[in-house]
N, C-alpha and C positions, 0 to 999 in steps of 0.2 A: 088484913088486909086496910088500907085507906080506902074510902068511898072516892077520894081520883084515880087508885090503881086499877078499880073496877068501871070503869066511867064509862057509862053506855054501853056494859056487857052485858046480853043475851037478851039484850032489849027488841031487839026487832033484827033482819038480818036482807033488810032492803039495802042496796049501794048505795043510797044516799049515808044512811046512820052507817054504814062500815068504812064509807071515807070518814066520817064526820072522828069518827070511832078512830083511826087511825092515826088520822091529824093532831087531834085532842092529848091522847095518849105521844105523838111524836115528842109535842109539846113538853109535854112533862118530865116526858126521858133527859130532853134535852137541858130543863131547867134543876133536875137533879143531879146531872152528869156535872152542871156548873160548880153546884153548891157544895158537891163531892170534893175537885179537885179545890175549890178555892177552900175550904177547908185545911184539905192537904197543903198546899202555897200557903195558910198561916200560919202550920203546925197545929192544926186542933186534930191530931192524927185520929183518936178516940173518937170522936165525932165522925169524921168522915169516914173512918171502919163502919163503924155503925151503920151509917145513912145505906153506903154502899153494899151493904149484905141485908140489910130490910129491901132495899129495889130488889135482892136477886131472890125474893119471895114473891115478888110480885110480877105483874104481865110484863114491867116494864124492863127485866131482866135483861141486858147486854154485856157486851163485850168491858164495854169501860167499868161498870161495875165491878166483875172480876178482875180486870186490873189495880182499880182502886183500892182493894179489898186484898189484895195481895200487895200492893208498894205500899203500903198504908203498913201492914205486916213486918214488912222486912224492914221499912226503916224504924218502925218498931225494937228492931231485932229478936222477932218470934216468926224465925221461918218455918217452923213445924204448923204455925197456923195457916203461915203465905200458902204452904205446900198445900194443907186440905180444901182452902177454894181454889189452888189449880185444879186436884182431885175433879172437882162439883162440876167447875167448869169443862174439864176433860169427858166426861161423864151426858154432861147436856150437852156439848158437841153431839158424843158417838149416837146419843139415843136420841136425838131430834133429825139432826139432818148430816151425822156423817161426816164430817169435816173435822182436821186435823186444828188445831189450835195456831192463832195466828200469831207472825213473826212477834209483835210486839206483847203477848202472853209467855210466849215461849224462851222471851229474852229477859222475862221478869222470872220464868220460870230455870231458869242457867243462874239468875242471883239468888236462888231460893237457895239450891245447890249450893254454889260455891258457901253462902251462910251457913249450911250446915257441916260443912268442912272444917270452917274455920272453929263454929263453937266445941266442933265433936274433937278438933285434934286431927280429922283423919289426914 
């Protein structure tokens, strides 16, 4: 984990610290999402996927990073890796908030299934 990802973690639990921690985490998350998106737009799928997957291992983890990694693997023609990320996303949702995947990620899941059918010739 990078020092930025653990920013102010476990330092203090006073309200002002918690608020500042969340603000800084949100700012960092937005910047990382922007970089992932730009890398993908520029066609640098390897870097985009690597950064998205790294973010999934940090407190920054959110749906955008799952979608970024899934989308990147699909664009590389690697639906089995995309499916692994999708399954991680579903498991995280079920464990943490008991929600279903968003429509964006469900659409990517449909793409994964279609890509698998095309590759397997079914």
